[in-house]
C-alpha positions in Angstrom: 47.2 74.8 -16.9 44.9 72.6 -19.3 41.5 71.4 -18.4 39.6 68.2 -19.8 35.9 68.0 -20.5 34.2 64.7 -19.2 30.7 64.4 -20.7 28.0 63.8 -18.4 26.4 61.7 -20.6 29.6 59.4 -20.6 29.4 59.6 -16.4 25.3 58.6 -16.6 26.4 55.5 -19.1 29.1 54.5 -16.8 26.8 54.6 -13.8 24.1 52.6 -15.8 26.2 50.1 -16.3 27.5 49.6 -12.7 23.9 49.9 -11.9 23.3 46.8 -14.0 26.1 44.8 -12.4 25.2 45.6 -9.0 21.7 44.2 -10.0 22.5 41.0 -11.1 24.8 40.5 -8.1 22.1 41.0 -5.9 19.8 38.8 -7.6 22.3 36.4 -7.4 22.9 37.2 -3.7 19.2 37.3 -2.7 18.9 33.8 -4.1 21.7 32.7 -2.1 20.4 34.3 1.4 16.8 32.3 0.8 17.8 29.1 -0.4 21.2 28.6 1.4 23.2 27.2 -1.9 25.0 28.9 -4.6 23.1 30.5 -7.4 24.7 29.1 -9.9 26.2 25.7 -8.9 28.5 25.3 -12.4 30.1 28.8 -11.9 30.9 27.9 -8.2 31.9 24.5 -8.2 33.3 24.0 -11.6 34.9 20.6 -12.2 32.9 19.5 -8.8 29.8 20.3 -10.7 29.2 16.5 -11.5 29.7 15.8 -8.1 26.9 17.3 -6.7 24.9 16.4 -10.1 25.6 12.6 -8.9 24.8 13.0 -5.1 21.5 14.8 -6.1 20.5 12.3 -8.4 20.8 9.8 -5.9 18.9 11.8 -3.4 16.0 11.6 -5.6 16.4 8.0 -6.6 16.1 7.3 -2.9 13.1 9.7 -2.6 11.5 7.7 -5.3 12.1 4.6 -3.0 11.0 6.1 -0.2 7.9 6.8 -2.2 7.0 3.6 -3.2 7.8 2.2 0.2 5.0 4.4 1.9 2.6 3.0 -1.3 3.1 -0.8 -0.5 3.4 -0.1 3.2 -0.3 1.6 3.1 -1.2 -1.8 0.8 0.1 -4.1 3.6 -1.6 -1.9 6.5 -5.1 -2.0 4.7 -4.5 -5.7 4.1 -3.6 -6.8 7.5 -7.0 -4.7 8.8 -9.1 -6.8 6.4 -7.2 -10.0 7.4 -7.8 -9.2 11.1 -11.6 -8.7 10.3 -11.5 -11.9 8.7 -9.9 -13.8 11.3 -12.4 -12.4 14.0 -15.5 -13.3 11.7 -13.8 -16.9 11.3 -13.5 -17.1 15.3 -17.0 -16.0 15.9 -18.1 -18.8 13.3 -16.2 -21.6 15.3 -17.1 -20.3 18.6 -21.0 -21.0 17.0 -20.1 -24.4 15.7 -18.5 -25.3 19.1 -21.3 -24.2 21.0 -23.6 -26.5 18.5 -21.7 -29.7 19.1 -24.1 -32.1 20.5 -27.1 -29.6 20.2 -29.8 -30.9 17.8 -32.3 -28.5 18.2 -34.1 -26.9 14.6 -33.1 -23.1 16.1 -29.5 -23.5 17.5 -28.9 -25.2 13.7 -31.0 -22.2 12.1 -28.4 -19.6 14.5 -25.6 -21.3 13.2 -26.4 -21.0 9.7 -27.1 -17.5 10.0 -23.9 -17.3 11.8 -22.0 -18.9 8.7 -24.0 -17.0 5.7 -23.2 -13.6 7.9 -19.5 -14.4 8.1 -19.0 -15.6 4.9 -20.6 -12.4 3.5 -18.4 -10.3 5.4 -15.2 -12.4 4.5 -16.1 -11.5 0.7 -16.3 -7.6 1.6 -13.2 -7.8 3.1 -11.4 -9.8 0.5 -12.7 -7.2 -2.3 -11.6 -4.3 -0.7 -9.9 -1.7 -2.7 -7.0 0.8 -1.5 -5.7 3.5 -4.4 -8.2 1.6 -7.2 -6.2 -1.5 -6.5 -8.0 -4.7 -5.3 -5.9 -5.8 -2.3 -6.1 -9.7 -2.3 -6.2 -9.8 -6.1 -2.4 -10.6 -6.6 -1.3 -8.7 -9.9 -4.9 -8.9 -11.0 -5.5 -5.5 -9.2 -7.8 -4.3 -11.7 -9.9 -7.8 -11.1 -12.4 -8.1 -8.3 -11.0 -11.2 -6.5 -14.3 -13.1 -4.9 -17.5 -13.7 -5.9 -20.2 -15.3 -3.9 -21.0 -18.4 -5.4 -22.7 -19.9 -2.1 -25.9 -20.1 -3.8 -24.6 -22.7 -6.7 -22.0 -24.3 -4.3 -24.9 -25.4 -2.1 -27.0 -26.6 -4.6 -23.9 -28.5 -6.0 -22.9 -30.2 -2.3 -26.9 -31.1 -2.2 -27.0 -33.0 -5.5 -23.9 -34.6 -4.6 -25.3 -35.8 -1.6 -27.9 -37.3 -3.4 -25.8 -39.3 -5.7 -23.6 -40.3 -2.7 -26.5 -42.0 -0.8 -27.5 -43.5 -4.4 -23.8 -45.3 -4.6 -23.7 -46.5 -0.9 -23.9 -50.6 -0.5 -26.8 -50.4 0.3 -28.3 -47.7 -1.3 -29.1 -44.6 1.7 -33.0 -43.7 1.1 -33.3 -40.8 3.4 -30.3 -38.1 4.5 -31.7 -39.1 8.3 -30.0 -42.8 7.7 -26.3 -41.2 7.2 -24.1 -42.5 10.1 -21.3 -40.4 10.9 -18.4 -42.4 9.3 -20.6 -41.6 6.0 -20.8 -38.2 6.2 -17.2 -37.3 7.3 -16.6 -39.6 4.3 -18.8 -37.4 1.9 -17.5 -34.0 3.3 -13.8 -35.0 2.8 -14.0 -36.9 -0.3 -16.7 -34.8 -2.8 -16.7 -31.4 -0.7 -13.8 -30.3 0.1 -12.2 -30.8 -3.3 -14.7 -28.3 -4.2 -12.5 -25.5 -2.4 -9.0 -26.9 -2.3 -8.8 -27.9 -6.1 -8.1 -24.5 -8.1 -10.3 -26.0 -10.7 -13.1 -25.7 -7.9 -12.0 -22.7 -6.5 -11.9 -20.6 -9.6 -15.7 -20.1 -9.3 -15.0 -18.1 -6.2 -11.6 -16.6 -6.9 -10.6 -14.5 -9.9 -6.9 -13.6 -8.2 -3.8 -14.4 -9.1 -1.4 -16.8 -7.3 1.0 -14.5 -7.8 1.2 -11.8 -5.3 2.5 -8.3 -5.7 5.9 -7.1 -5.2 8.2 -4.3 -4.3 11.9 -3.2 -4.3 12.0 -1.4 -0.9 16.4 -0.7 -0.9 18.8 -1.1 -3.7 18.8 -4.7 -2.9 15.9 -6.0 -1.7 12.7 -7.2 -3.2 9.5 -8.2 -1.3 6.0 -9.6 -1.4 3.6 -6.5 -0.4 0.1 -8.4 -0.9 -1.6 -11.3 -0.5 -4.7 -13.1 -2.5 -8.1 -14.8 -2.1 -6.4 -18.2 -3.5 -4.7 -18.6 0.2 -5.8 -21.7 2.3 -7.5 -19.2 4.8 -10.4 -17.7 2.7 -11.1 -21.2 0.9 -11.7 -22.9 4.4 -13.2 -20.4 5.9 -15.9 -20.5 2.2 -15.3 -24.5 2.9 -16.7 -24.1 6.6 -19.7 -21.9 6.0 -20.6 -24.0 2.9 -20.9 -27.2 4.7 -23.0 -25.5 7.7 -25.5 -24.1 5.2 -25.3 -26.9 2.6 -25.6 -30.1 5.0 -27.1 -28.8 8.4 -30.3 -27.9 6.9 -31.4 -31.2 4.8 -35.0 -32.3 4.6 -35.4 -34.7 6.4 -33.0 -33.7 9.0 -29.7 -35.3 9.9 -29.5 -37.8 12.8 -27.5 -36.8 15.8 -24.6 -38.4 14.6 -24.7 -37.3 10.6 -25.4 -33.7 12.3 -22.1 -33.8 15.0 -20.2 -35.1 12.4 -20.6 -32.1 10.0 -20.6 -29.6 12.7 -16.6 -31.6 13.6 -15.7 -31.0 9.9 -17.4 -27.4 10.0 -14.9 -26.7 13.0 -12.0 -28.0 11.7 -12.3 -26.0 8.6 -12.9 -22.7 10.6 -9.8 -23.5 12.9 -7.8 -24.1 9.7 -9.1 -21.1 8.1 -8.0 -19.0 11.3 -4.6 -20.5 11.1 -4.4 -19.8 7.4 -5.3 -16.3 7.7 -2.8 -15.6 10.8 0.0 -17.1 8.5 -0.8 -14.6 5.8 -0.8 -11.9 8.3 2.3 -13.0 9.3 3.7 -13.3 5.6 2.6 -9.3 5.3 4.2 -8.5 9.1 7.4 -9.9 8.3 7.4 -7.8 4.7 6.4 -4.7 6.8 9.0 -5.5 9.0 11.8 -5.4 6.2 10.4 -2.2 4.8 10.4 -0.5 8.2 14.0 -1.6 8.4 14.9 -0.3 4.7 13.4 2.7 5.3 15.4 3.4 7.9 18.8 2.7 6.2 17.3 4.9 3.4 16.7 8.0 5.3 19.9 7.6 6.9 21.9 7.5 3.4 19.8 10.3 2.4 21.0 12.3 5.2 24.3 11.8 4.6 24.3 12.6 0.7 22.0 15.9 1.8 24.9 16.8 4.0 27.2 16.0 1.9 25.4 18.3 -0.6 25.2 20.8 1.4 28.8 20.9 2.1 29.7 21.5 -1.8 27.0 23.7 -2.5 26.0 25.5 0.7 26.6 29.0 1.1 27.0 31.3 4.3 23.4 32.6 4.8 25.0 35.4 6.7 27.6 36.5 4.4 25.0 36.5 1.4 22.8 38.6 3.8 26.1 41.4 4.2 26.3 41.1 0.7 22.8 42.3 -0.4 22.8 44.6 2.0 26.2 45.8 0.4 24.7 45.9 -2.7 21.3 47.7 -1.7 23.5 50.4 -0.6 25.6 50.8 -3.9 22.5 50.8 -5.8 21.0 53.6 -3.8 24.2 55.7 -4.0 24.3 54.7 -7.7 20.6 55.9 -8.2 21.7 59.2 -6.5 24.6 59.9 -8.6 22.3 59.3 -12.0 19.7 61.5 -10.7 21.8 64.5 -9.8 23.5 64.0 -13.3 20.5 64.2 -14.9 19.4 67.0 -13.1 22.6 69.2 -14.3 21.7 71.8 -17.1 23.3 74.9 -18.5 20.1 76.4 -17.7 20.7 76.1 -14.3 23.6 78.6 -14.9 22.4 81.4 -17.4 
């Protein structure tokens, strides 16, 4: 009988190779047990890898749109809040003007003027609201403050225009107290109103762009997601406050007929302001509704895509955990054997 000898070093090296391979497999198995997907998708899927990449890229694109939609929705929600505040202020002014109708008492007139001043300040503050470093009512000029309080210069211009208007009448009107209601109405509609309704006149109040922000909310939908201070609501509200402050406090005081004409025009402008602000809010509301519907559709698509990706790349977590436990046992056994071999020595048998 012939005996063959095997070097303990050869056995030890073979076990080291086994341990190295088991460690690599255990790393992959642990990753799969933790993440629930293949550790190396390319190796696992082969030619189907491109499909997985395409599906994952589509999910990322949907996530990008959803993130953009979230920012757009925040912008519109904040704009709605500001428009609601403006509408409330416009309604308060209109209520005060209605209460003044037919009343020539100085204190009542002063209270109405004070309300107009407060209303204008509040509206300008709301119009200059910023969110995420962008002005909400600047249109596409998001880095430019949209509204400037130009009331002092405007009121002076209105009073100067009234003086010229009175001098141009036939016969000329010597005093503001002599103006009739028809004359005052004619002056407001032909001289004052264009200061706010024309773009050249409104430019001293607003630096906003007429073009609103737009956002792609889905693959095929692009909607306006902002508004601007050039809309009729803010113009007519500024007009109502300016008419009130510039013409109700003339010296000498207006006659009752002319004062009622001023009040009636201011009420009309305040009402148009409320309607204009409501229209702006309605347009944003429509965009918000479309954005909400788009988000619902996108989330449904994302769920379907994630399910498809999971079917392609997903692993059985129970199987992966079992494999990890099995490899742990193999490694422990291999470590034990290597340790025993390292302890072999002829010295122990001499």
